[in-house]
PAROVEX-269950 format. One record per residue: x, y, z of N, C-alpha, C in turn. Coordinates in steps of 0.05 Angstrom, whole numbers, padded with zeros to 5 digits, always signed. Layout:
PAROVEX-269950
XYZXYZXYZ
...
end
This chain:
PAROVEX-269950
+03679-03298-00927+03653-03309-00934+03653-03340-00931
+03677-03352-00937+03678-03382-00934+03672-03390-00906
+03681-03375-00886+03676-03382-00858+03647-03381-00852
+03633-03360-00861+03604-03358-00856+03589-03380-00870
+03598-03388-00893+03585-03410-00908+03589-03436-00893
+03614-03440-00882+03619-03464-00867+03603-03465-00841
+03599-03442-00828+03583-03440-00804+03554-03448-00811
+03544-03438-00833+03517-03444-00841+03513-03473-00846
+03532-03485-00860+03530-03514-00867+03532-03531-00842
+03551-03523-00823+03554-03538-00798+03529-03537-00782
+03517-03513-00780+03492-03510-00765+03470-03527-00776
+03468-03527-00803+03447-03543-00815+03451-03573-00810
+03476-03582-00810+03482-03610-00805+03475-03618-00777
+03481-03600-00758+03475-03606-00729+03445-03606-00724
+03430-03588-00738+03401-03587-00734+03388-03611-00747
+03400-03622-00767+03388-03645-00781+03388-03670-00763
+03406-03671-00744+03407-03694-00726+03407-03683-00697
+03384-03672-00689+03383-03658-00663+03388-03677-00639
+03375-03701-00640+03379-03719-00618+03407-03729-00615
+03420-03735-00638+03447-03744-00638+03466-03722-00628
+03460-03697-00637+03476-03675-00627+03474-03671-00597
+03449-03674-00587+03445-03671-00558+03460-03693-00542
+03457-03718-00552+03471-03740-00538+03501-03736-00540
+03511-03726-00562+03540-03721-00565+03549-03700-00545
+03533-03680-00540+03540-03658-00521+03538-03667-00492
+03524-03690-00487+03518-03697-00460+03543-03701-00443
+03564-03714-00455+03588-03718-00440+03601-03692-00431
+03601-03672-00449+03612-03646-00443+03595-03632-00422
+03569-03634-00425+03550-03621-00406+03555-03632-00377
+03557-03658-00375+03561-03671-00349+03588-03663-00338
+03609-03664-00355+03636-03658-00346+03639-03629-00336
+03630-03610-00352+03632-03582-00344+03614-03576-00320
+03590-03587-00320+03572-03583-00298+03583-03594-00272
+03596-03617-00273+03609-03629-00250+03632-03612-00239
+03648-03601-00258+03670-03584-00250+03660-03559-00237
+03641-03545-00249+03631-03520-00238+03616-03525-00212
+03600-03546-00211+03585-03552-00186+03603-03558-00163
+03623-03575-00168+03641-03583-00146+03658-03560-00137
+03669-03544-00155+03685-03521-00148+03668-03500-00133
+03644-03496-00142+03626-03476-00129+03621-03484-00100
+03615-03510-00096+03608-03519-00069+03633-03519-00051
+03656-03528-00061+03680-03528-00044+03690-03500-00039
+03687-03482-00059+03695-03454-00054+03676-03441-00034
+03651-03447-00035+03632-03437-00015+03638-03447+00013
+03645-03473+00015+03652-03485+00041+03678-03472+00051
+03697-03467+00033+03722-03455+00041+03717-03427+00052
+03700-03411+00038+03694-03384+00047+03680-03385+00075
+03662-03404+00079+03648-03406+00104+03668-03412+00127
+03687-03430+00122+03707-03437+00142+03725-03413+00147
+03733-03399+00125+03751-03375+00128+03736-03354+00144
+03711-03350+00140+03695-03330+00155+03694-03338+00184
+03691-03364+00190+03691-03373+00217+03718-03369+00231
+03739-03374+00216+03766-03370+00227+03770-03340+00232
+03761-03323+00213+03764-03294+00217+03748-03285+00241
+03725-03298+00246+03709-03290+00269+03723-03294+00296
+03744-03311+00295+03759-03315+00320+03778-03291+00325
+03780-03273+00306+03797-03250+00309+03816-03247+00285
+03828-03224+00282+03846-03219+00261+03875-03216+00271
+03894-03228+00258+03922-03227+00266+03926-03236+00295
+03912-03258+00302+03912-03267+00330+03933-03289+00333
+03948-03287+00355+03967-03307+00363+03958-03317+00390
+03957-03344+00394+03950-03355+00419+03974-03370+00431
+03980-03363+00456+04002-03377+00470+03989-03396+00490
+03993-03422+00486+03981-03442+00503+04001-03451+00524
+03990-03458+00547+04006-03469+00568+04012-03499+00562
+04037-03507+00565+04044-03535+00560+04064-03539+00538
+04067-03564+00528+04086-03572+00508+04114-03574+00521
+04116-03592+00540+04140-03594+00555+04152-03622+00554
+04177-03624+00564+04190-03650+00567+04201-03652+00595
+04193-03672+00610+04202-03675+00637+04209-03704+00641
+04235-03711+00639+04243-03739+00640+04231-03754+00617
+04217-03775+00623+04204-03791+00601+04176-03782+00596
+04166-03762+00611+04139-03752+00608+04138-03729+00587
+04120-03732+00568+04117-03711+00548+04087-03703+00546
+04081-03678+00539+04053-03670+00537+04050-03648+00517
+04026-03642+00509+04020-03621+00490+04010-03596+00504
+03998-03577+00487+03989-03552+00499+03966-03558+00519
+03967-03543+00541+03946-03546+00561+03953-03567+00581
+03976-03581+00578+03982-03604+00595+03996-03596+00620
+04005-03571+00623+04018-03562+00647+04014-03532+00651
+04011-03523+00676+04007-03494+00681+04034-03479+00680
+04040-03466+00659+04066-03453+00656+04065-03424+00650
+04042-03413+00644+04039-03385+00636+04028-03368+00660
+04040-03344+00663+04031-03327+00685+04021-03300+00674
+04009-03285+00691+04000-03258+00684+04024-03241+00677
+04047-03245+00691+04071-03229+00685+04081-03235+00656
+04078-03260+00647+04085-03267+00619+04068-03250+00600
+04042-03249+00605+04024-03234+00588+04031-03205+00587
+04036-03193+00611+04042-03164+00612+04069-03158+00598
+04088-03177+00599+04113-03173+00585+04109-03174+00554
+04093-03193+00546+04087-03196+00517+04073-03170+00507
+04057-03158+00523+04043-03133+00515+04063-03111+00509
+04087-03112+00519+04107-03092+00514+04122-03096+00488
+04118-03118+00474+04132-03123+00449+04123-03104+00427
+04142-03099+00409+04136-03082+00385+04116-03098+00368
+04097-03084+00355+04077-03095+00337+04056-03112+00351
+04055-03111+00378+04033-03123+00393+04014-03101+00401
+03989-03103+00392+03970-03082+00397+03950-03088+00419
+03947-03114+00426+03928-03121+00447+03936-03148+00459
+03931-03151+00484+03937-03176+00498+03915-03182+00518
+03907-03207+00520+03887-03215+00541+03896-03241+00554
+03905-03240+00579+03909-03264+00595+03883-03279+00597
+03883-03305+00593+03858-03320+00592+03857-03343+00611
+03836-03344+00627+03830-03368+00644+03802-03377+00638
+03798-03403+00638+03771-03414+00631+03762-03434+00651
+03736-03435+00655+03724-03454+00673+03694-03456+00667
+03682-03479+00672+03653-03481+00669+03640-03479+00697
+03618-03466+00697+03604-03463+00723+03574-03460+00719
+03559-03467+00740+03530-03462+00740+03525-03433+00749
+03513-03418+00732+03508-03390+00739+03478-03387+00743
+03471-03368+00761+03443-03364+00768+03435-03335+00765
+03411-03330+00757+03400-03303+00755+03370-03305+00749
+03356-03286+00760+03327-03283+00753+03311-03308+00759
+03320-03323+00779+03306-03348+00787+03312-03371+00768
+03331-03368+00750+03338-03389+00731+03368-03396+00734
+03376-03418+00723+03405-03426+00724+03413-03437+00697
+03439-03436+00692+03450-03445+00666+03479-03452+00669
+03487-03475+00659+03515-03483+00659+03529-03472+00635
+03550-03456+00639+03563-03442+00617+03593-03440+00622
+03607-03430+00602+03636-03426+00604+03641-03398+00616
+03656-03396+00637+03663-03371+00649+03692-03364+00641
+03695-03342+00627+03721-03334+00616+03732-03311+00632
+03758-03313+00640+03771-03290+00652+03788-03277+00630
+03783-03251+00624+03796-03238+00602+03804-03209+00611
+03818-03196+00592+03824-03167+00596+03804-03151+00580
+03804-03125+00584+03785-03108+00568+03792-03109+00538
+03815-03119+00530+03822-03121+00502+03809-03145+00488
+03796-03161+00503+03785-03186+00492+03766-03181+00468
+03747-03163+00469+03729-03159+00445+03745-03150+00421
+03766-03133+00424+03782-03124+00402+03797-03147+00389
+03809-03164+00406+03825-03187+00396+03807-03206+00381
+03784-03212+00392+03765-03231+00380+03747-03219+00359
+03751-03193+00354+03734-03179+00334+03705-03183+00340
+03698-03177+00365+03672-03183+00376+03660-03157+00388
+03639-03148+00376+03627-03123+00385+03608-03127+00409
+03603-03106+00423+03584-03106+00446+03557-03097+00436
+03537-03114+00438+03510-03108+00428+03496-03087+00445
+03500-03089+00471+03488-03069+00490+03506-03067+00514
+03505-03043+00526+03523-03038+00549+03551-03032+00541
+03570-03041+00556+03598-03036+00551+03616-03058+00561
+03642-03057+00555+03661-03076+00566+03671-03066+00592
+03678-03084+00610+03690-03075+00635+03717-03062+00630
+03727-03047+00648+03751-03030+00644+03776-03041+00657
+03799-03027+00651+03824-03035+00664+03822-03031+00694
+03807-03011+00703+03804-03007+00731+03789-03030+00744
+03770-03042+00730+03756-03066+00739+03776-03089+00743
+03795-03091+00724+03815-03112+00726+03833-03108+00751
+03842-03083+00754+03859-03077+00777+03845-03081+00804
+03820-03075+00805+03805-03076+00831+03791-03102+00835
+03796-03122+00817+03782-03148+00820+03752-03144+00821
+03742-03126+00804+03713-03119+00804+03696-03143+00796
+03672-03144+00808+03653-03165+00802+03634-03154+00779
+03647-03151+00756+03633-03142+00732+03633-03165+00711
+03612-03166+00695+03610-03188+00676+03598-03178+00650
+03607-03190+00628+03595-03187+00601+03587-03214+00592
+03562-03217+00583+03551-03243+00577+03545-03246+00547
+03545-03271+00538+03538-03277+00510+03508-03278+00506
+03500-03278+00481+03471-03278+00475+03457-03303+00485
+03470-03326+00483+03457-03351+00492+03451-03349+00522
+03470-03340+00538+03466-03337+00567+03444-03317+00572
+03444-03295+00557+03424-03274+00561+03396-03286+00555
+03394-03301+00534+03368-03313+00526+03358-03333+00547
+03377-03348+00559+03370-03369+00578+03362-03358+00606
+03376-03337+00614+03372-03326+00641+03354-03301+00642
+03353-03287+00619+03337-03262+00619+03320-03262+00594
+03302-03281+00590+03285-03281+00567+03267-03257+00565
+03268-03243+00542+03252-03219+00538+03258-03197+00557
+03282-03196+00567+03291-03175+00585+03318-03164+00577
+03324-03140+00586+03350-03128+00582+03368-03136+00606
+03389-03152+00601+03405-03162+00624+03423-03140+00636
+03430-03119+00620+03449-03098+00629+03438-03085+00655
+03455-03084+00675+03448-03073+00701+03437-03093+00721
+03432-03118+00711+03422-03138+00729+03446-03155+00740
+03440-03172+00759+03461-03187+00773+03460-03217+00765
+03483-03228+00761+03486-03257+00756+03504-03268+00778
+03497-03292+00787+03513-03304+00809+03530-03326+00798
+03557-03324+00803+03576-03344+00794+03589-03356+00820
+03583-03381+00825+03592-03394+00850+03585-03378+00874
+03560-03369+00873+03548-03354+00895+03559-03326+00899
+03575-03317+00880+03585-03289+00881+03569-03272+00861
+03559-03249+00870+03543-03232+00852+03561-03216+00833
+03555-03217+00807+03570-03201+00787+03550-03183+00773
+03557-03158+00770+03539-03139+00756+03544-03142+00726
+03522-03146+00711+03524-03148+00681+03526-03120+00670
+03549-03114+00657+03554-03088+00646+03551-03087+00616
+03549-03111+00603+03546-03111+00574+03538-03139+00564
+03528-03139+00539+03520-03163+00526+03534-03164+00499
+03548-03186+00493+03563-03190+00468+03544-03194+00445
+03552-03184+00422+03536-03190+00397+03537-03219+00391
+03516-03229+00378+03514-03258+00372+03535-03265+00351
+03549-03288+00356+03569-03298+00337+03563-03326+00326
+03545-03340+00340+03538-03366+00330+03560-03387+00337
+03560-03409+00321+03578-03431+00326+03605-03426+00312
+03626-03435+00325+03653-03431+00313+03660-03455+00295
+03685-03455+00286+03695-03475+00268+03694-03503+00280
+03695-03505+00307+03695-03531+00320+03668-03539+00331
+03647-03525+00323+03620-03532+00330+03612-03523+00358
+03626-03504+00370+03620-03494+00396+03604-03468+00394
+03584-03466+00412+03568-03441+00413+03584-03419+00426
+03593-03400+00410+03610-03378+00420+03594-03359+00438
+03567-03359+00435+03551-03341+00451+03545-03352+00479
+03552-03377+00483+03547-03389+00509+03570-03384+00528
+03573-03360+00537+03597-03352+00553+03591-03328+00571
+03605-03327+00593+03605-03304+00611+03634-03295+00613
+03639-03270+00608+03667-03259+00609+03669-03240+00633
+03689-03245+00650+03694-03228+00673+03724-03220+00673
+03732-03201+00689+03761-03194+00690+03777-03218+00699
+03800-03222+00685+03816-03246+00692+03826-03246+00721
+03830-03223+00732+03838-03221+00760+03816-03231+00779
+03791-03224+00772+03768-03233+00788+03765-03263+00786
+03769-03273+00761+03767-03302+00757+03788-03317+00773
+03813-03307+00772+03835-03321+00785+03834-03319+00816
+03826-03296+00826+03826-03292+00855+03800-03297+00869
+03777-03294+00855+03751-03298+00867+03738-03325+00860
+03742-03334+00835+03728-03358+00826+03744-03383+00829
+03768-03384+00816+03783-03409+00815+03807-03410+00834
+03815-03387+00844+03838-03386+00863+03863-03398+00850
+03867-03392+00825+03891-03403+00811+03911-03381+00806
+03936-03389+00800+03957-03370+00795+03967-03371+00767
+03960-03392+00752+03969-03395+00724+03946-03391+00704
+03954-03384+00680+03935-03379+00659+03931-03404+00642
+03908-03406+00629+03904-03427+00609+03920-03420+00583
+03917-03395+00575+03931-03385+00551+03932-03355+00551
+03945-03344+00531+03947-03315+00527+03939-03309+00499
+03920-03291+00495+03912-03282+00469+03927-03257+00462
+03939-03257+00438+03956-03234+00429+03947-03226+00402
+03943-03200+00398+03937-03189+00371+03960-03174+00360
+03970-03183+00337+03992-03169+00323+03981-03146+00307
+03999-03127+00300+03990-03103+00285+03977-03111+00259
+03987-03131+00245+03976-03140+00219+03987-03167+00213
+03977-03179+00191+03986-03206+00183+04015-03207+00174
+04026-03184+00164+04053-03183+00154+04074-03187+00176
+04067-03179+00201+04087-03180+00223+04081-03204+00242
+04060-03219+00235+04051-03240+00254+04072-03261+00259
+04087-03268+00238+04109-03288+00242+04131-03277+00259
+04138-03252+00255+04159-03240+00272+04150-03238+00301
+04126-03230+00306+04115-03228+00333+04115-03256+00346
+04107-03276+00330+04107-03304+00341+04135-03312+00350
+04155-03306+00334+04183-03313+00341+04192-03297+00365
+04184-03272+00367+04192-03255+00390+04180-03266+00416
+04155-03274+00414+04141-03286+00438+04156-03311+00447
+04163-03328+00428+04177-03353+00434+04203-03347+00448
+04219-03329+00436+04245-03322+00448+04242-03310+00476
+04222-03292+00479+04217-03279+00504+04210-03299+00526
+04192-03317+00521+04183-03336+00541+04205-03357+00548
+04222-03363+00529+04244-03381+00535+04263-03369+00555
+04267-03343+00551+04284-03328+00570+04270-03326+00597
+04245-03319+00598+04230-03315+00623+04228-03341+00638
+04225-03363+00624+04221-03389+00637+04247-03404+00642
+04269-03391+00635+04296-03402+00640+04297-03431+00630
+04288-03434+00605+04287-03461+00594+04298-03462+00565
+04312-03484+00559+04322-03487+00532+04300-03499+00513
+04281-03513+00526+04259-03524+00511+04233-03510+00518
+04215-03509+00499+04189-03495+00503+04171-03510+00522
+04162-03496+00543+04141-03507+00560+04114-03493+00554
+04112-03484+00530+04088-03470+00520+04086-03475+00490
+04063-03468+00479+04058-03472+00450+04048-03446+00438
+04060-03437+00417+04052-03412+00404+04039-03419+00377
+04015-03411+00373+04001-03416+00347+03988-03390+00338
+03988-03387+00312+03976-03362+00300+03951-03370+00285
+03933-03350+00282+03909-03353+00266+03916-03358+00237
+03939-03346+00229+03948-03348+00201+03953-03378+00194
+03965-03392+00213+03971-03420+00209+03945-03436+00205
+03926-03431+00221+03900-03444+00219+03887-03438+00192
+03888-03413+00184+03876-03404+00159+03890-03418+00135
+03917-03419+00136+03932-03431+00115+03926-03461+00113
+03923-03474+00136+03917-03503+00136+03890-03508+00124
+03870-03492+00132+03843-03495+00121+03842-03489+00091
+03856-03468+00082+03856-03461+00054+03870-03482+00038
+03893-03493+00048+03907-03514+00033+03890-03539+00030
+03876-03547+00051+03859-03570+00050+03836-03567+00030
+03824-03543+00031+03801-03538+00013+03811-03536-00016
+03834-03524-00020+03845-03522-00047+03851-03550-00058
+03862-03567-00042+03868-03595-00051+03842-03609-00057
+03822-03606-00041+03796-03619-00046+03784-03608-00072
+03786-03582-00077+03775-03570-00101+03788-03582-00126
+03814-03584-00125+03829-03595-00149+03823-03625-00152
+03820-03639-00129+03813-03668-00131+03786-03672-00145
+03766-03657-00135+03739-03659-00147+03739-03650-00176
+03753-03628-00182+03754-03618-00209+03768-03639-00227
+03789-03652-00216+03803-03672-00232+03786-03696-00239
+03770-03705-00218+03751-03727-00223+03731-03719-00244
+03720-03694-00241+03700-03685-00260+03712-03682-00288
+03738-03675-00290+03751-03671-00316+03751-03696-00332
+03750-03719-00318+03749-03745-00333+03725-03746-00351
+03703-03734-00341+03678-03733-00357+03683-03717-00382
+03699-03695-00380+03705-03679-00404+03720-03696-00425
+03739-03711-00415+03754-03728-00434+03736-03749-00447
+03718-03761-00431+03699-03780-00442+03681-03766-00463
+03672-03741-00456+03656-03726-00474+03670-03720-00500
+03696-03714-00498+03712-03709-00522+03714-03734-00540
+03717-03757-00527+03718-03782-00542+03692-03787-00556
+03670-03781-00542+03644-03784-00554+03640-03766-00579
+03650-03741-00577+03648-03723-00600+03664-03734-00623
+03688-03744-00617+03705-03755-00639+03691-03778-00652
+03679-03796-00637+03666-03819-00649+03643-03811-00667
+03626-03792-00656+03603-03783-00672+03612-03769-00697
+03633-03753-00695+03643-03739-00719+03654-03758-00739
+03667-03779-00731+03677-03800-00750+03653-03813-00764
+03632-03819-00748+03608-03830-00761+03596-03811-00781
+03596-03785-00773+03584-03764-00790+03600-03762-00816
+03627-03764-00815+03643-03764-00839+03636-03787-00858
+03633-03810-00845+03626-03834-00862+03599-03831-00875
+03579-03821-00859+03552-03817-00870+03551-03796-00892
+03568-03776-00890+03567-03754-00909+03589-03754-00930
+03600-03778-00934+03622-03780-00954+03613-03771-00981
+03590-03778-00990+03581-03770-01017+03577-03740-01018
+03566-03728-00996+03562-03699-00995+03589-03685-00996
+03609-03695-00983+03636-03683-00983+03647-03684-01012
+03642-03707-01025+03652-03710-01053+03638-03689-01071
+03612-03685-01068+03598-03666-01085+03609-03638-01080
+03613-03631-01054+03624-03604-01048+03651-03600-01060
+03668-03620-01059+03695-03618-01071+03693-03616-01101
+03674-03630-01113+03671-03630-01142+03662-03602-01152
+03648-03587-01136+03638-03560-01145+03657-03538-01135
+03680-03546-01125+03700-03525-01119+03709-03522-01090
+03697-03537-01071+03705-03534-01043+03733-03545-01040
+03749-03530-01025+03777-03539-01020+03778-03557-00995
+03801-03571-00992+03805-03589-00969+03803-03573-00943
+03814-03548-00944+03813-03531-00920+03784-03524-00913
+03767-03521-00933+03739-03514-00927+03725-03538-00912
+03731-03562-00922+03719-03586-00909+03730-03589-00881
+03756-03584-00877+03768-03585-00851+03755-03566-00831
+03752-03541-00840+03740-03520-00824+03711-03527-00817
+03696-03537-00836+03668-03543-00831+03665-03564-00809
+03680-03585-00810+03678-03606-00789+03689-03597-00763
+03710-03580-00764+03720-03569-00739+03699-03551-00725
+03686-03535-00742+03665-03517-00731+03643-03534-00718
+03635-03555-00731+03614-03573-00719+03623-03583-00692
+03648-03593-00690+03658-03604-00665+03659-03583-00643
+03670-03559-00651+03673-03537-00631+03646-03527-00622
+03627-03526-00641+03600-03517-00634+03587-03536-00614
+03589-03561-00619+03578-03581-00600+03591-03577-00573
+03617-03574-00572+03631-03571-00546+03624-03545-00532
+03623-03523-00548+03617-03497-00536+03588-03496-00525
+03569-03506-00540+03541-03506-00531+03539-03525-00506
+03552-03548-00508+03552-03566-00485+03565-03553-00460
+03587-03539-00465+03601-03526-00443+03583-03504-00430
+03569-03489-00447+03551-03468-00436+03529-03479-00420
+03517-03501-00430+03495-03514-00415+03506-03526-00389
+03530-03537-00391+03542-03549-00367+03548-03528-00345
+03558-03504-00354+03563-03483-00335+03537-03474-00321
+03516-03470-00337+03491-03462-00326+03480-03484-00307
+03483-03509-00315+03473-03531-00299+03489-03533-00273
+03516-03530-00275+03533-03532-00251+03527-03510-00231
+03524-03485-00241+03517-03463-00223+03489-03467-00210
+03470-03476-00226+03443-03481-00216+03443-03503-00195
+03458-03525-00201+03459-03547-00182+03471-03539-00155
+03493-03523-00157+03506-03514-00132+03488-03496-00116
+03472-03479-00130+03453-03461-00116+03431-03477-00102
+03422-03498-00115+03400-03515-00104+03411-03529-00079
+03435-03541-00081+03447-03555-00058+03452-03536-00035
+03462-03512-00042+03468-03492-00022+03442-03484-00007
+03420-03481-00023+03394-03474-00011+03384-03495+00008
+03386-03520-00001+03375-03543+00014+03392-03547+00040
+03419-03544+00037+03437-03549+00060+03442-03524+00076
+03431-03501+00067+03435-03475+00081+03465-03469+00083
+03479-03469+00061+03508-03464+00061+03514-03445+00038
+03535-03429+00040+03542-03410+00019+03554-03425-00005
+03552-03412-00028+03565-03423-00052+03578-03400-00067
+03602-03406-00077+03617-03386-00092+03626-03398-00118
+03620-03385-00140+03628-03394-00167+03649-03375-00178
+03675-03382-00175+03696-03364-00185+03694-03361-00216
+03696-03337-00225+03694-03332-00254+03717-03346-00269
+03740-03348-00255+03763-03361-00267+03756-03389-00276
+03742-03404-00258+03735-03431-00264+03714-03433-00286
+03697-03414-00288+03677-03413-00310+03692-03410-00336
+03711-03391-00337+03727-03387-00361+03743-03412-00368
+03755-03425-00347+03771-03449-00352+03754-03471-00363
+03730-03475-00352+03712-03496-00361+03703-03491-00390
+03696-03466-00396+03687-03460-00424+03709-03463-00444
+03733-03453-00438+03756-03455-00456+03764-03484-00459
+03763-03499-00437+03770-03528-00438+03751-03543-00457
+03725-03537-00455+03706-03551-00472+03711-03544-00501
+03718-03519-00507+03724-03511-00535+03749-03525-00545
+03770-03527-00528+03795-03540-00535+03790-03570-00540
+03774-03582-00523+03767-03610-00527+03753-03614-00554
+03735-03595-00560+03721-03596-00586+03741-03595-00609
+03761-03578-00607+03781-03575-00629+03797-03601-00631
+03806-03611-00608+03823-03635-00608+03808-03659-00618
+03784-03663-00607+03768-03687-00614+03757-03685-00643
+03754-03661-00652+03743-03658-00679+03764-03656-00701
+03789-03653-00693+03810-03649-00714+03814-03674-00731
+03816-03697-00718+03821-03721-00735+03798-03727-00754
+03773-03727-00745+03751-03731-00764+03751-03710-00786
+03757-03685-00779+03757-03663-00799+03780-03667-00819
+03803-03675-00809+03826-03680-00826+03820-03704-00844
+03808-03725-00833+03801-03748-00850+03781-03740-00872
+03762-03723-00865+03743-03714-00886+03756-03698-00907
+03775-03681-00899+03788-03664-00919+03807-03679-00937
+03815-03703-00930+03833-03719-00946+03819-03739-00965
+03792-03738-00964+03777-03757-00982+03782-03750-01011
+03785-03770-01027+03788-03766-01056+03760-03760-01068
+03756-03738-01082+03729-03731-01093+03717-03753-01110
+03733-03767-01127+03722-03787-01144+03711-03811-01127
+03728-03819-01107+03719-03841-01090+03695-03833-01074
+03694-03808-01065+03672-03799-01048+03646-03799-01064
+03648-03791-01090+03623-03790-01107+03612-03818-01113
+03630-03838-01113+03622-03865-01118+03614-03880-01093
+03616-03866-01069+03611-03880-01044+03582-03884-01040
+03574-03908-01032+03546-03915-01027+03542-03919-00997
end
C-alpha cells in the first residue's frame, strides 16, 4: 500500500507543476527521439543498400581481369586482358559452383523500329539471369545452343525496350548492333538503379560468343561471374578459384582479382553499423543532459517541499518512503519523456522517409534500449535528490521557511 500511496503523491506533485515537469522531460524527449530517429533512418538506409547488393545476385563471386605486376608497372582489376573462356569453363567444374557466366562488355549505338539508343551490350551465358537473380519479364533467355552457334539472339532491359519499342512488345522483333541484326527473344524484368547509381535496365544481353566473335572480335573476357552454392561455401570457392587460376596462368602472383558479394555486403553493413552507433552516441549525449536536468529540478523540488517532507515524517512516514516517492517522480518523468521521445523519433523518421522516398526501419531492440535507458537515467539522476530528501531531519524540516 505504501508504494501506491507514494505513486499517488508523486503524481500529484508532478501535476501541480505541469510546465516544469514538461520542461524537465524535454531533455529526455529530445535524446530518445534523436536516438530512435537516427537509428531508424540509418537502419532503413542500410536495408536499402543491402537490398541493392542482393539485387546483384546471391552468393556471387566476380573474377576480374588484371591486378598484375610487370617490372615497375602495377595495375588493378580490369587493367590487363588475362581471363579467357577456358578459365571460365574450368571454374564451372569446381565443386560448389552452380553457375558461371563469362562476361564481356561494350557500349554501342543500337537501332530498332526507326529509333536508336546508346546502351551497354553485355556478352553473357544463359546462366546470367540466375547468377544476377534477374527474372525474364517476357519471352525467354537464349540457350546454350545459341552460345555454341554464335546465334544472333538478344535479351534487352526495360529501359532499352521503352526507348526503342514504346508501347510495343519487343519480343520477336529485331535490334541492330553495329549493323548486325539480333532477334529479341526476351525482355528482362525491371531492376532500377544499382548501388553505384547505374541504370541496370539500360542493357542488351547477347551470347558471349556472339559478342566476342561478331561484335568486338576479342579473345579475352572482362570478367567471370560465378555463383556459389551458398554463402557458407563462398570463401572456399573463392580460394579454389584463386588457386586454379594461378596454376592455369603459370604465375606465382595474381594477374586477376577475385571479389565476392559477401565482402561487399560486409563492408556496407560494417560502415552502416558504425554510422548508427556514431549517431546514437551523439544523441545519447542529450540523454545525459536530460538526466542532469532531472537531477537539478528534483533538487529544487526537495528544497521547495522541505516543510512538506517534515510534516510527512512527523506523521509517520519513514525515510524509505520519502526516498521511494522522489525516485518515483524522477523515473516517471524519464519514462514519460522516453515514451514521447520514442513516438517522436519514429514519427520523425517516417516523415523524413516519406519526403525523401526512402525506407525506414525501427528495430524493436533499439526501442527497448531507449526506453530502459531513460528509466535508468531517471533512477540515477533522481537517486541523490531522493536520498537527500530522505535524510532531512523532521524538526529542521518543520522549521524550514
